[in-house]
C-alpha positions in Angstrom: 52.9 103.9 68.4 53.9 107.1 70.3 54.0 110.4 69.3 56.8 111.1 71.6 60.0 112.4 69.9 63.1 110.3 69.8 65.7 112.4 71.8 68.7 110.5 70.6 72.2 112.1 71.7 75.6 111.0 70.6 77.2 109.5 73.7 80.2 108.3 72.4 82.7 108.7 69.4 85.3 105.7 68.5 88.0 106.3 66.1 88.1 102.5 64.7 91.8 103.0 62.7 90.1 101.2 60.1 89.9 103.5 57.2 86.5 103.6 55.5 84.2 101.8 58.0 82.0 99.7 55.3 79.6 98.2 58.2 78.7 98.2 61.9 76.7 95.6 63.6 75.6 94.9 67.0 75.8 91.1 68.2 72.5 89.2 68.9 72.2 90.8 72.6 74.0 94.1 71.9 76.6 94.1 74.3 79.2 94.5 71.9 79.5 95.3 68.0 81.5 94.6 65.2 83.1 96.9 62.6 84.4 96.1 58.5 87.0 98.3 57.4 88.7 98.8 54.0 91.9 97.9 56.0 90.9 94.1 55.6 89.9 93.7 59.1 87.2 93.0 61.4 87.1 94.6 65.0 85.2 93.4 67.9 84.3 96.1 70.4 82.7 97.1 73.7 80.9 100.3 72.2 80.1 101.4 75.7 83.7 101.6 76.9 85.3 102.7 73.5 87.4 99.2 73.9 88.4 97.2 71.4 88.3 93.5 72.4 89.7 91.7 69.6 90.7 92.1 65.8 90.3 89.4 63.0 92.7 89.4 60.2 92.1 87.2 57.0 90.3 88.8 54.1 92.4 89.6 51.1 90.6 93.1 50.7 88.4 95.2 52.1 85.6 93.6 54.3 82.1 94.8 53.5 79.8 92.9 56.0 79.7 90.9 58.8 77.2 89.3 61.3 77.3 87.5 64.8 76.0 84.1 65.7 73.0 83.7 67.8 75.3 82.4 70.8 78.0 85.1 69.9 80.7 82.5 69.5 81.2 82.8 65.7 81.3 85.8 63.3 80.8 85.3 59.7 82.3 88.2 57.3 82.4 88.8 53.7 84.8 90.7 51.5 85.6 92.0 48.0 88.3 89.3 47.9 85.3 86.9 47.0 85.1 85.0 50.1 82.9 84.3 53.1 84.9 83.5 56.2 83.7 82.0 59.7 85.5 83.3 62.5 85.8 81.8 66.2 84.9 84.8 68.5 87.5 84.0 71.2 90.4 82.8 69.3 90.2 85.2 66.6 91.0 82.4 64.3 89.2 81.5 60.6 87.3 78.3 61.0 86.0 78.2 57.4 87.0 80.1 54.2 84.0 79.5 51.9 84.4 80.5 48.1 81.7 80.1 45.5 80.9 83.6 44.5 82.4 84.8 41.2 83.0 88.3 42.5 82.5 90.7 45.4 80.6 89.5 48.3 78.5 92.5 49.7 76.4 91.3 52.4 76.1 88.3 54.8 74.2 87.3 57.9 72.7 84.0 59.7 69.7 82.3 59.8 68.1 82.4 63.2 69.6 79.2 64.5 73.2 80.3 62.9 73.5 76.9 61.3 73.4 78.5 57.7 75.3 81.5 56.7 73.6 83.7 53.6 75.8 85.8 51.5 74.8 88.0 48.5 77.1 89.1 45.7 78.2 91.4 42.8 77.8 88.1 40.9 73.9 88.3 41.1 73.7 85.4 43.0 72.5 84.5 47.0 74.3 81.7 48.5 73.4 79.4 51.4 76.2 77.4 53.3 75.9 74.9 56.0 78.6 76.4 58.7 78.1 73.4 60.7 79.3 70.8 58.4 82.9 70.6 56.6 80.9 71.5 53.3 82.8 74.1 51.4 80.2 74.2 48.5 77.2 76.3 49.2 73.9 74.1 49.7 71.9 76.3 47.9 72.1 79.2 45.4 69.3 81.5 44.7 70.2 83.2 41.4 66.9 84.8 40.1 68.1 88.5 40.5 69.4 90.3 37.3 71.7 92.5 38.9 73.9 92.5 41.8 72.9 91.7 45.5 73.2 94.5 47.8 71.4 93.4 51.0 70.4 90.7 53.0 67.6 90.0 55.7 66.5 86.9 57.4 63.6 85.9 59.6 62.7 82.5 61.2 61.0 81.8 57.9 62.0 83.8 55.1 65.3 85.2 53.4 64.7 88.9 52.1 67.0 90.5 49.5 67.6 94.0 47.8 69.1 94.1 44.2 70.4 96.8 41.9 67.6 95.4 39.5 65.1 97.3 41.5 63.7 93.9 43.0 62.9 93.1 46.6 62.8 89.3 47.0 61.2 87.2 49.5 62.1 83.5 49.8 59.9 81.5 52.2 62.0 78.8 53.5 59.2 76.7 54.4 58.2 76.2 50.5 60.8 77.7 48.6 58.5 80.0 47.0 59.8 83.4 46.0 57.7 86.6 46.0 59.0 89.6 44.1 58.1 93.5 44.4 59.7 96.0 42.0 60.3 99.4 42.9 61.7 102.3 40.5 65.2 102.6 41.4 68.0 100.2 42.6 67.7 99.0 46.1 70.7 99.8 48.5 69.0 98.3 51.8 66.2 95.9 52.9 64.7 95.0 56.6 61.9 93.8 57.8 59.7 95.7 61.0 60.1 94.3 64.5 56.6 92.9 64.2 57.5 91.1 60.6 54.9 92.5 58.8 56.5 95.2 56.7 59.6 95.5 54.7 61.7 98.8 54.5 63.5 99.6 51.5 66.1 102.1 50.5 66.9 102.9 47.0 69.3 105.2 45.0 66.6 107.6 44.2 66.8 109.1 47.5 63.5 107.4 48.7 63.0 105.0 51.5 59.7 103.0 51.1 57.8 100.9 53.8 55.8 98.1 52.3 53.3 95.8 53.6 55.1 92.4 53.5 52.2 90.4 52.2 50.7 92.6 49.7 53.7 94.6 48.6 51.2 98.0 49.3 53.1 100.8 49.8 52.5 102.1 53.2 54.9 105.2 53.7 57.6 106.9 52.0 60.6 108.8 53.7 62.9 111.3 51.6 64.9 114.3 52.5 68.6 112.3 52.8 70.9 111.9 50.0 72.3 108.6 48.7 74.3 110.0 45.6 74.0 106.4 44.3 75.9 104.8 47.1 75.1 102.0 49.3 73.4 103.7 52.3 71.5 101.5 54.9 68.3 102.1 56.6 66.3 100.5 59.4 63.6 100.7 61.8 63.8 101.7 65.1 63.3 99.0 68.0 60.1 100.1 68.9 58.7 100.4 65.4 58.4 104.3 65.8 60.9 105.7 63.5 62.7 105.1 60.0 66.5 105.6 60.3 69.1 106.2 57.4 72.2 107.4 56.6 72.9 109.9 54.4 75.7 111.1 51.8 75.9 114.4 53.8 77.2 112.5 56.7 73.7 112.7 58.4 71.7 110.3 60.5 68.0 111.1 59.3 65.2 110.0 61.9 61.6 109.9 60.3 58.2 109.5 62.3 57.1 106.2 60.8 53.4 106.9 60.5 53.4 110.6 59.5 56.5 110.6 57.2 58.2 113.5 58.8 61.5 114.7 59.6 61.8 114.5 63.5 65.9 114.6 63.7 68.9 115.2 61.5 71.9 114.2 63.9 75.3 115.0 62.6 78.0 112.1 62.3 80.6 113.7 60.1 80.0 116.5 57.9 80.7 116.3 54.3 81.7 112.1 54.7 79.0 109.7 53.8 77.3 108.0 56.9 77.0 104.3 55.0 75.9 101.9 57.7 73.9 101.8 61.0 72.6 99.4 63.3 69.8 99.4 65.8 70.3 97.6 69.2 68.3 94.3 69.5 66.9 95.2 72.7 66.1 99.1 73.0 66.6 102.0 70.9 70.1 102.6 70.8 71.7 103.0 67.3 75.2 102.9 65.9 76.5 104.6 62.9 79.7 104.1 60.8 81.5 106.8 58.6 85.0 107.0 57.4 87.3 106.2 60.5 84.7 106.7 63.2 81.4 104.8 64.8 79.3 107.0 66.9 76.7 105.7 69.6 73.4 107.3 69.8 71.3 106.8 73.0 69.2 108.7 75.8 71.6 109.9 78.6 69.7 107.7 81.2 70.0 104.9 78.9 74.0 104.9 79.1 73.9 105.8 82.7 71.9 102.3 83.5 74.3 100.5 81.1 77.7 101.9 82.8 76.1 100.9 86.2 75.1 97.4 85.4 78.8 96.8 83.7 80.7 98.3 86.7 
């Protein structure tokens, strides 16, 4: 841990022309990113050059989440049209259209090997799909939640889910065991810390909680942002030093993970909900999403290094 303040700056603003941006995600090495829009499209970007690389059409309603495979050859996405789609990155064509959820699919991700896609929906179910076979039915359905699934995160051994029933469920992929922690409000976002020892959970009560993964002990709370009962995402910085969250006020909040103090409030768009964010997988760079736009936040010296390497 370090006490040095994280001096983030907005290095680039990208107008996505997608209406409301429901989700922004880096790929596995951070070389590009994807945006999911209310226009029913997914766009693939080089966010360092404000360059759109590919647009993916096929969902019948707004796209809510997506993820890139471990070799960056495929994208999985989900939508309020109740479907999960597996895409070929290079051709832009859908490879599989997976239907099983009874309602809107809120979140989706791959497992570590990208052999299984995991989706969570408004129907309270988590579904696991074998994306390397031609099987159209889920290979496993996890339906212990009592309300809709809002967030999914996967490690090499566990599936982590957050639900409106105020639960954080952790499924052990080795033995099938399910560990449950409850907080006092619906969960809007869950994620693991980089060291895998902690869980970060955002709730609709304007509070983000840091929990010990194994014991459920509350290690820290982070407040100051506003959710207005919307699905606001949070994350821990790459170096595990800061907690980040969007806000209904249009700001990116940065807290010191240890002290819980707000270090920075960075404005994306005033009065517009900053609902989605994503931390670079290899360094402390952040993407944020709001209506119409995404922003890239970094230190100026890092941007210069990236530009020198890409020329």
